[in-house]
N, CA, C and O atoms as a Tripos MOL2 file, in Angstrom:
@<TRIPOS>MOLECULE
protein
  220   219    55     0     0
PROTEIN
NO_CHARGES

@<TRIPOS>ATOM
      1 N          -1.3730  -31.7750  -37.9010 N.3       1 UNK1
      2 CA         -0.9460  -33.1350  -37.6460 C.3       1 UNK1
      3 C           0.2990  -33.0940  -36.7670 C.2       1 UNK1
      4 O           1.1460  -32.2120  -36.9100 O.2       1 UNK1
      5 N           0.3990  -34.0520  -35.8640 N.am      2 UNK2
      6 CA          1.5540  -34.1410  -34.9750 C.3       2 UNK2
      7 C           2.4260  -35.3270  -35.3360 C.2       2 UNK2
      8 O           1.9560  -36.3560  -35.8210 O.2       2 UNK2
      9 N           3.6880  -35.1500  -35.0850 N.am      3 UNK3
     10 CA          4.6840  -36.1990  -35.2650 C.3       3 UNK3
     11 C           5.2080  -36.5330  -33.8670 C.2       3 UNK3
     12 O           5.4210  -35.6360  -33.0510 O.2       3 UNK3
     13 N           5.4150  -37.8270  -33.5920 N.am      4 UNK4
     14 CA          5.8650  -38.2530  -32.2700 C.3       4 UNK4
     15 C           7.1920  -38.9790  -32.3760 C.2       4 UNK4
     16 O           7.5140  -39.5760  -33.4040 O.2       4 UNK4
     17 N           7.9610  -38.9180  -31.2890 N.am      5 UNK5
     18 CA          9.2290  -39.6350  -31.2100 C.3       5 UNK5
     19 C           9.3260  -40.2320  -29.8120 C.2       5 UNK5
     20 O           9.1360  -39.5280  -28.8200 O.2       5 UNK5
     21 N           9.6190  -41.5140  -29.7290 N.am      6 UNK6
     22 CA          9.7930  -42.1900  -28.4450 C.3       6 UNK6
     23 C          11.2630  -42.5620  -28.2850 C.2       6 UNK6
     24 O          11.8980  -43.0530  -29.2180 O.2       6 UNK6
     25 N          11.7930  -42.3210  -27.0860 N.am      7 UNK7
     26 CA         13.1940  -42.6080  -26.7940 C.3       7 UNK7
     27 C          13.2520  -43.3920  -25.4900 C.2       7 UNK7
     28 O          12.6270  -43.0050  -24.5030 O.2       7 UNK7
     29 N          14.0000  -44.4900  -25.4820 N.am      8 UNK8
     30 CA         14.2150  -45.2520  -24.2560 C.3       8 UNK8
     31 C          15.5650  -44.8400  -23.6840 C.2       8 UNK8
     32 O          16.5950  -44.9250  -24.3530 O.2       8 UNK8
     33 N          15.5360  -44.3920  -22.4320 N.am      9 UNK9
     34 CA         16.7510  -43.9660  -21.7410 C.3       9 UNK9
     35 C          17.1200  -45.0420  -20.7370 C.2       9 UNK9
     36 O          16.3030  -45.4230  -19.8990 O.2       9 UNK9
     37 N          18.3350  -45.5270  -20.8190 N.am     10 UNK10
     38 CA         18.8360  -46.4980  -19.8500 C.3      10 UNK10
     39 C          19.5810  -45.7460  -18.7520 C.2      10 UNK10
     40 O          20.5730  -45.0630  -19.0090 O.2      10 UNK10
     41 N          19.0850  -45.8840  -17.5310 N.am     11 UNK11
     42 CA         19.6890  -45.1920  -16.4000 C.3      11 UNK11
     43 C          20.8860  -45.9810  -15.8840 C.2      11 UNK11
     44 O          20.8930  -47.2110  -15.9140 O.2      11 UNK11
     45 N          21.8930  -45.2630  -15.4120 N.am     12 UNK12
     46 CA         23.1220  -45.8920  -14.9300 C.3      12 UNK12
     47 C          23.0610  -46.2280  -13.4450 C.2      12 UNK12
     48 O          23.8650  -47.0210  -12.9550 O.2      12 UNK12
     49 N          22.1170  -45.6350  -12.7290 N.am     13 UNK13
     50 CA         22.0040  -45.8940  -11.2990 C.3      13 UNK13
     51 C          22.7800  -44.8960  -10.4570 C.2      13 UNK13
     52 O          22.7800  -44.9890   -9.2300 O.2      13 UNK13
     53 N          23.4340  -43.9500  -11.0950 N.am     14 UNK14
     54 CA         24.1460  -42.8860  -10.3890 C.3      14 UNK14
     55 C          23.3680  -41.5950  -10.6410 C.2      14 UNK14
     56 O          23.2410  -41.1490  -11.7810 O.2      14 UNK14
     57 N          22.8550  -41.0080   -9.5740 N.am     15 UNK15
     58 CA         21.9360  -39.8730   -9.7090 C.3      15 UNK15
     59 C          22.4940  -38.7610  -10.5770 C.2      15 UNK15
     60 O          21.7880  -38.2470  -11.4440 O.2      15 UNK15
     61 N          23.7260  -38.3820  -10.3670 N.am     16 UNK16
     62 CA         24.3050  -37.2520  -11.1160 C.3      16 UNK16
     63 C          24.3840  -37.5600  -12.6110 C.2      16 UNK16
     64 O          23.9890  -36.7320  -13.4310 O.2      16 UNK16
     65 N          24.8860  -38.7310  -12.9700 N.am     17 UNK17
     66 CA         25.0010  -39.1090  -14.3800 C.3      17 UNK17
     67 C          23.6350  -39.2590  -15.0320 C.2      17 UNK17
     68 O          23.4450  -38.8530  -16.1790 O.2      17 UNK17
     69 N          22.6860  -39.8400  -14.3110 N.am     18 UNK18
     70 CA         21.3350  -40.0060  -14.8540 C.3      18 UNK18
     71 C          20.6720  -38.6530  -15.0840 C.2      18 UNK18
     72 O          20.0150  -38.4380  -16.1030 O.2      18 UNK18
     73 N          20.8500  -37.7520  -14.1360 N.am     19 UNK19
     74 CA         20.2770  -36.4110  -14.2670 C.3      19 UNK19
     75 C          20.8600  -35.7000  -15.4840 C.2      19 UNK19
     76 O          20.1250  -35.0700  -16.2440 O.2      19 UNK19
     77 N          22.1530  -35.7950  -15.6700 N.am     20 UNK20
     78 CA         22.8020  -35.1570  -16.8180 C.3      20 UNK20
     79 C          22.3490  -35.7730  -18.1350 C.2      20 UNK20
     80 O          22.1340  -35.0550  -19.1120 O.2      20 UNK20
     81 N          22.2010  -37.0940  -18.1740 N.am     21 UNK21
     82 CA         21.7800  -37.7700  -19.4020 C.3      21 UNK21
     83 C          20.3700  -37.3430  -19.8120 C.2      21 UNK21
     84 O          20.1210  -37.0630  -20.9840 O.2      21 UNK21
     85 N          19.4550  -37.2950  -18.8520 N.am     22 UNK22
     86 CA         18.0750  -36.9050  -19.1610 C.3      22 UNK22
     87 C          18.0210  -35.4230  -19.5430 C.2      22 UNK22
     88 O          17.3140  -35.0510  -20.4800 O.2      22 UNK22
     89 N          18.7540  -34.5890  -18.8320 N.am     23 UNK23
     90 CA         18.8030  -33.1580  -19.1520 C.3      23 UNK23
     91 C          19.3480  -32.9380  -20.5540 C.2      23 UNK23
     92 O          18.7910  -32.1540  -21.3220 O.2      23 UNK23
     93 N          20.4340  -33.6240  -20.8910 N.am     24 UNK24
     94 CA         21.0180  -33.4990  -22.2290 C.3      24 UNK24
     95 C          20.0280  -33.9220  -23.3110 C.2      24 UNK24
     96 O          19.9080  -33.2570  -24.3410 O.2      24 UNK24
     97 N          19.3190  -35.0300  -23.0780 N.am     25 UNK25
     98 CA         18.3320  -35.5060  -24.0450 C.3      25 UNK25
     99 C          17.2230  -34.4740  -24.2510 C.2      25 UNK25
    100 O          16.8690  -34.1610  -25.3880 O.2      25 UNK25
    101 N          16.6760  -33.9460  -23.1600 N.am     26 UNK26
    102 CA         15.5970  -32.9600  -23.2690 C.3      26 UNK26
    103 C          16.0660  -31.7030  -23.9930 C.2      26 UNK26
    104 O          15.3530  -31.1780  -24.8480 O.2      26 UNK26
    105 N          17.2520  -31.2190  -23.6600 N.am     27 UNK27
    106 CA         17.7760  -30.0110  -24.3090 C.3      27 UNK27
    107 C          18.0750  -30.2380  -25.7860 C.2      27 UNK27
    108 O          17.7920  -29.3790  -26.6210 O.2      27 UNK27
    109 N          18.6450  -31.3900  -26.1080 N.am     28 UNK28
    110 CA         18.9640  -31.7130  -27.5050 C.3      28 UNK28
    111 C          17.6980  -31.7470  -28.3570 C.2      28 UNK28
    112 O          17.6580  -31.1660  -29.4420 O.2      28 UNK28
    113 N          16.6710  -32.4250  -27.8640 N.am     29 UNK29
    114 CA         15.4250  -32.5220  -28.6250 C.3      29 UNK29
    115 C          14.7340  -31.1660  -28.7300 C.2      29 UNK29
    116 O          14.1420  -30.8540  -29.7640 O.2      29 UNK29
    117 N          14.8010  -30.3600  -27.6760 N.am     30 UNK30
    118 CA         14.1910  -29.0270  -27.7100 C.3      30 UNK30
    119 C          14.8470  -28.1690  -28.7880 C.2      30 UNK30
    120 O          14.1580  -27.4350  -29.4970 O.2      30 UNK30
    121 N          16.1630  -28.2540  -28.9170 N.am     31 UNK31
    122 CA         16.8610  -27.4960  -29.9600 C.3      31 UNK31
    123 C          16.4370  -27.9370  -31.3560 C.2      31 UNK31
    124 O          16.5040  -27.1550  -32.3050 O.2      31 UNK31
    125 N          16.0000  -29.1900  -31.4820 N.am     32 UNK32
    126 CA         15.5710  -29.7190  -32.7770 C.3      32 UNK32
    127 C          14.0760  -29.4830  -33.0190 C.2      32 UNK32
    128 O          13.5340  -29.9460  -34.0220 O.2      32 UNK32
    129 N          13.4110  -28.7680  -32.1120 N.am     33 UNK33
    130 CA         12.0070  -28.4290  -32.3030 C.3      33 UNK33
    131 C          11.0130  -29.3970  -31.6870 C.2      33 UNK33
    132 O           9.8090  -29.2670  -31.9090 O.2      33 UNK33
    133 N          11.4940  -30.3720  -30.9110 N.am     34 UNK34
    134 CA         10.6040  -31.3350  -30.2720 C.3      34 UNK34
    135 C          10.1550  -30.8080  -28.9140 C.2      34 UNK34
    136 O          10.9210  -30.1500  -28.2100 O.2      34 UNK34
    137 N           8.9110  -31.1010  -28.5530 N.am     35 UNK35
    138 CA          8.3480  -30.7560  -27.2470 C.3      35 UNK35
    139 C           8.2070  -32.0270  -26.4240 C.2      35 UNK35
    140 O           7.8370  -33.0770  -26.9480 O.2      35 UNK35
    141 N           8.5030  -31.9260  -25.1340 N.am     36 UNK36
    142 CA          8.3830  -33.0690  -24.2230 C.3      36 UNK36
    143 C           6.9030  -33.3370  -23.9570 C.2      36 UNK36
    144 O           6.1460  -32.4170  -23.6480 O.2      36 UNK36
    145 N           6.5000  -34.5820  -24.0750 N.am     37 UNK37
    146 CA          5.1160  -34.9310  -23.7640 C.3      37 UNK37
    147 C           5.0230  -35.7080  -22.4600 C.2      37 UNK37
    148 O           4.1990  -35.3820  -21.6060 O.2      37 UNK37
    149 N           5.8630  -36.7400  -22.2940 N.am     38 UNK38
    150 CA          5.7760  -37.5430  -21.0750 C.3      38 UNK38
    151 C           7.0670  -38.3130  -20.8270 C.2      38 UNK38
    152 O           7.8790  -38.5290  -21.7260 O.2      38 UNK38
    153 N           7.2210  -38.7190  -19.5650 N.am     39 UNK39
    154 CA          8.3100  -39.6110  -19.1550 C.3      39 UNK39
    155 C           7.6670  -40.6960  -18.3050 C.2      39 UNK39
    156 O           6.9860  -40.4030  -17.3230 O.2      39 UNK39
    157 N           7.8880  -41.9580  -18.6880 N.am     40 UNK40
    158 CA          7.2920  -43.0800  -17.9670 C.3      40 UNK40
    159 C           8.3410  -44.1400  -17.6830 C.2      40 UNK40
    160 O           9.1220  -44.4850  -18.5700 O.2      40 UNK40
    161 N           8.3750  -44.6670  -16.4530 N.am     41 UNK41
    162 CA          9.2740  -45.7840  -16.1710 C.3      41 UNK41
    163 C           8.7590  -47.0310  -16.8870 C.2      41 UNK41
    164 O           7.5580  -47.3010  -16.8870 O.2      41 UNK41
    165 N           9.6680  -47.7880  -17.4940 N.am     42 UNK42
    166 CA          9.2440  -49.0070  -18.2070 C.3      42 UNK42
    167 C          10.0520  -50.2080  -17.7430 C.2      42 UNK42
    168 O          10.4260  -51.0700  -18.5380 O.2      42 UNK42
    169 N          10.3060  -50.2480  -16.4860 N.am     43 UNK43
    170 CA         11.0920  -51.3450  -15.9510 C.3      43 UNK43
    171 C          12.2680  -50.7860  -15.1790 C.2      43 UNK43
    172 O          12.4950  -49.5770  -15.1230 O.2      43 UNK43
    173 N          12.9840  -51.6780  -14.6050 N.am     44 UNK44
    174 CA         14.1080  -51.2790  -13.7600 C.3      44 UNK44
    175 C          15.2000  -50.6040  -14.5800 C.2      44 UNK44
    176 O          15.7870  -51.2060  -15.4790 O.2      44 UNK44
    177 N          15.4570  -49.3540  -14.2540 N.am     45 UNK45
    178 CA         16.5600  -48.6480  -14.8880 C.3      45 UNK45
    179 C          16.2980  -48.1250  -16.2830 C.2      45 UNK45
    180 O          17.2410  -47.7940  -17.0010 O.2      45 UNK45
    181 N          15.0180  -48.0410  -16.6910 N.am     46 UNK46
    182 CA         14.7150  -47.5170  -18.0330 C.3      46 UNK46
    183 C          13.5290  -46.5620  -17.9730 C.2      46 UNK46
    184 O          12.5910  -46.7440  -17.1960 O.2      46 UNK46
    185 N          13.6030  -45.5410  -18.8170 N.am     47 UNK47
    186 CA         12.5150  -44.5760  -18.9510 C.3      47 UNK47
    187 C          12.1090  -44.4840  -20.4070 C.2      47 UNK47
    188 O          12.9520  -44.5590  -21.3010 O.2      47 UNK47
    189 N          10.8270  -44.3230  -20.6410 N.am     48 UNK48
    190 CA         10.3180  -44.0450  -21.9790 C.3      48 UNK48
    191 C           9.9830  -42.5610  -22.0230 C.2      48 UNK48
    192 O           9.1050  -42.0950  -21.2970 O.2      48 UNK48
    193 N          10.6820  -41.8230  -22.8760 N.am     49 UNK49
    194 CA         10.4630  -40.3860  -23.0200 C.3      49 UNK49
    195 C           9.8020  -40.1620  -24.3750 C.2      49 UNK49
    196 O          10.3110  -40.6130  -25.4020 O.2      49 UNK49
    197 N           8.6640  -39.4620  -24.3780 N.am     50 UNK50
    198 CA          7.9210  -39.2140  -25.6100 C.3      50 UNK50
    199 C           7.9590  -37.7180  -25.9200 C.2      50 UNK50
    200 O           7.7010  -36.8770  -25.0590 O.2      50 UNK50
    201 N           8.2890  -37.4150  -27.1730 N.am     51 UNK51
    202 CA          8.3390  -36.0450  -27.6690 C.3      51 UNK51
    203 C           7.3480  -35.9070  -28.8130 C.2      51 UNK51
    204 O           6.9720  -36.8980  -29.4390 O.2      51 UNK51
    205 N           6.9190  -34.6630  -29.0880 N.am     52 UNK52
    206 CA          6.0520  -34.3980  -30.2350 C.3      52 UNK52
    207 C           6.4400  -33.0650  -30.8630 C.2      52 UNK52
    208 O           7.0800  -32.2190  -30.2390 O.2      52 UNK52
    209 N           6.0340  -32.9100  -32.1090 N.am     53 UNK53
    210 CA          6.1420  -31.6170  -32.7890 C.3      53 UNK53
    211 C           5.0780  -31.5730  -33.8680 C.2      53 UNK53
    212 O           4.6340  -32.6030  -34.3740 O.2      53 UNK53
    213 N           4.6830  -30.3630  -34.2050 N.am     54 UNK54
    214 CA          3.7010  -30.1990  -35.2720 C.3      54 UNK54
    215 C           4.3890  -30.4070  -36.6090 C.2      54 UNK54
    216 O           5.4440  -29.8310  -36.8760 O.2      54 UNK54
    217 N           3.7840  -31.2310  -37.4400 N.am     55 UNK55
    218 CA          4.3890  -31.5630  -38.7330 C.3      55 UNK55
    219 C           3.9690  -30.5740  -39.7970 C.2      55 UNK55
    220 O           4.3820  -30.6960  -40.9510 O.2      55 UNK55
@<TRIPOS>BOND
     1     1     2 1
     2     2     3 1
     3     3     4 2
     4     3     5 am
     5     5     6 1
     6     6     7 1
     7     7     8 2
     8     7     9 am
     9     9    10 1
    10    10    11 1
    11    11    12 2
    12    11    13 am
    13    13    14 1
    14    14    15 1
    15    15    16 2
    16    15    17 am
    17    17    18 1
    18    18    19 1
    19    19    20 2
    20    19    21 am
    21    21    22 1
    22    22    23 1
    23    23    24 2
    24    23    25 am
    25    25    26 1
    26    26    27 1
    27    27    28 2
    28    27    29 am
    29    29    30 1
    30    30    31 1
    31    31    32 2
    32    31    33 am
    33    33    34 1
    34    34    35 1
    35    35    36 2
    36    35    37 am
    37    37    38 1
    38    38    39 1
    39    39    40 2
    40    39    41 am
    41    41    42 1
    42    42    43 1
    43    43    44 2
    44    43    45 am
    45    45    46 1
    46    46    47 1
    47    47    48 2
    48    47    49 am
    49    49    50 1
    50    50    51 1
    51    51    52 2
    52    51    53 am
    53    53    54 1
    54    54    55 1
    55    55    56 2
    56    55    57 am
    57    57    58 1
    58    58    59 1
    59    59    60 2
    60    59    61 am
    61    61    62 1
    62    62    63 1
    63    63    64 2
    64    63    65 am
    65    65    66 1
    66    66    67 1
    67    67    68 2
    68    67    69 am
    69    69    70 1
    70    70    71 1
    71    71    72 2
    72    71    73 am
    73    73    74 1
    74    74    75 1
    75    75    76 2
    76    75    77 am
    77    77    78 1
    78    78    79 1
    79    79    80 2
    80    79    81 am
    81    81    82 1
    82    82    83 1
    83    83    84 2
    84    83    85 am
    85    85    86 1
    86    86    87 1
    87    87    88 2
    88    87    89 am
    89    89    90 1
    90    90    91 1
    91    91    92 2
    92    91    93 am
    93    93    94 1
    94    94    95 1
    95    95    96 2
    96    95    97 am
    97    97    98 1
    98    98    99 1
    99    99   100 2
   100    99   101 am
   101   101   102 1
   102   102   103 1
   103   103   104 2
   104   103   105 am
   105   105   106 1
   106   106   107 1
   107   107   108 2
   108   107   109 am
   109   109   110 1
   110   110   111 1
   111   111   112 2
   112   111   113 am
   113   113   114 1
   114   114   115 1
   115   115   116 2
   116   115   117 am
   117   117   118 1
   118   118   119 1
   119   119   120 2
   120   119   121 am
   121   121   122 1
   122   122   123 1
   123   123   124 2
   124   123   125 am
   125   125   126 1
   126   126   127 1
   127   127   128 2
   128   127   129 am
   129   129   130 1
   130   130   131 1
   131   131   132 2
   132   131   133 am
   133   133   134 1
   134   134   135 1
   135   135   136 2
   136   135   137 am
   137   137   138 1
   138   138   139 1
   139   139   140 2
   140   139   141 am
   141   141   142 1
   142   142   143 1
   143   143   144 2
   144   143   145 am
   145   145   146 1
   146   146   147 1
   147   147   148 2
   148   147   149 am
   149   149   150 1
   150   150   151 1
   151   151   152 2
   152   151   153 am
   153   153   154 1
   154   154   155 1
   155   155   156 2
   156   155   157 am
   157   157   158 1
   158   158   159 1
   159   159   160 2
   160   159   161 am
   161   161   162 1
   162   162   163 1
   163   163   164 2
   164   163   165 am
   165   165   166 1
   166   166   167 1
   167   167   168 2
   168   167   169 am
   169   169   170 1
   170   170   171 1
   171   171   172 2
   172   171   173 am
   173   173   174 1
   174   174   175 1
   175   175   176 2
   176   175   177 am
   177   177   178 1
   178   178   179 1
   179   179   180 2
   180   179   181 am
   181   181   182 1
   182   182   183 1
   183   183   184 2
   184   183   185 am
   185   185   186 1
   186   186   187 1
   187   187   188 2
   188   187   189 am
   189   189   190 1
   190   190   191 1
   191   191   192 2
   192   191   193 am
   193   193   194 1
   194   194   195 1
   195   195   196 2
   196   195   197 am
   197   197   198 1
   198   198   199 1
   199   199   200 2
   200   199   201 am
   201   201   202 1
   202   202   203 1
   203   203   204 2
   204   203   205 am
   205   205   206 1
   206   206   207 1
   207   207   208 2
   208   207   209 am
   209   209   210 1
   210   210   211 1
   211   211   212 2
   212   211   213 am
   213   213   214 1
   214   214   215 1
   215   215   216 2
   216   215   217 am
   217   217   218 1
   218   218   219 1
   219   219   220 2
@<TRIPOS>SUBSTRUCTURE
     1 UNK1         2 RESIDUE 1 A UNK
     2 UNK2         6 RESIDUE 1 A UNK
     3 UNK3        10 RESIDUE 1 A UNK
     4 UNK4        14 RESIDUE 1 A UNK
     5 UNK5        18 RESIDUE 1 A UNK
     6 UNK6        22 RESIDUE 1 A UNK
     7 UNK7        26 RESIDUE 1 A UNK
     8 UNK8        30 RESIDUE 1 A UNK
     9 UNK9        34 RESIDUE 1 A UNK
    10 UNK10       38 RESIDUE 1 A UNK
    11 UNK11       42 RESIDUE 1 A UNK
    12 UNK12       46 RESIDUE 1 A UNK
    13 UNK13       50 RESIDUE 1 A UNK
    14 UNK14       54 RESIDUE 1 A UNK
    15 UNK15       58 RESIDUE 1 A UNK
    16 UNK16       62 RESIDUE 1 A UNK
    17 UNK17       66 RESIDUE 1 A UNK
    18 UNK18       70 RESIDUE 1 A UNK
    19 UNK19       74 RESIDUE 1 A UNK
    20 UNK20       78 RESIDUE 1 A UNK
    21 UNK21       82 RESIDUE 1 A UNK
    22 UNK22       86 RESIDUE 1 A UNK
    23 UNK23       90 RESIDUE 1 A UNK
    24 UNK24       94 RESIDUE 1 A UNK
    25 UNK25       98 RESIDUE 1 A UNK
    26 UNK26      102 RESIDUE 1 A UNK
    27 UNK27      106 RESIDUE 1 A UNK
    28 UNK28      110 RESIDUE 1 A UNK
    29 UNK29      114 RESIDUE 1 A UNK
    30 UNK30      118 RESIDUE 1 A UNK
    31 UNK31      122 RESIDUE 1 A UNK
    32 UNK32      126 RESIDUE 1 A UNK
    33 UNK33      130 RESIDUE 1 A UNK
    34 UNK34      134 RESIDUE 1 A UNK
    35 UNK35      138 RESIDUE 1 A UNK
    36 UNK36      142 RESIDUE 1 A UNK
    37 UNK37      146 RESIDUE 1 A UNK
    38 UNK38      150 RESIDUE 1 A UNK
    39 UNK39      154 RESIDUE 1 A UNK
    40 UNK40      158 RESIDUE 1 A UNK
    41 UNK41      162 RESIDUE 1 A UNK
    42 UNK42      166 RESIDUE 1 A UNK
    43 UNK43      170 RESIDUE 1 A UNK
    44 UNK44      174 RESIDUE 1 A UNK
    45 UNK45      178 RESIDUE 1 A UNK
    46 UNK46      182 RESIDUE 1 A UNK
    47 UNK47      186 RESIDUE 1 A UNK
    48 UNK48      190 RESIDUE 1 A UNK
    49 UNK49      194 RESIDUE 1 A UNK
    50 UNK50      198 RESIDUE 1 A UNK
    51 UNK51      202 RESIDUE 1 A UNK
    52 UNK52      206 RESIDUE 1 A UNK
    53 UNK53      210 RESIDUE 1 A UNK
    54 UNK54      214 RESIDUE 1 A UNK
    55 UNK55      218 RESIDUE 1 A UNK
């Protein structure tokens, strides 16, 4: 069975800060055992990031 986690990331509009925020999120979740499944834009300045792990 898989467990899923969805996270909405609000982008600041500054490439460097946005890159660091997304990188930090991916690394933090990876350390907690989550695997990245997808990243989808959900409107102006927001991303939906979905993670999964085996339960």
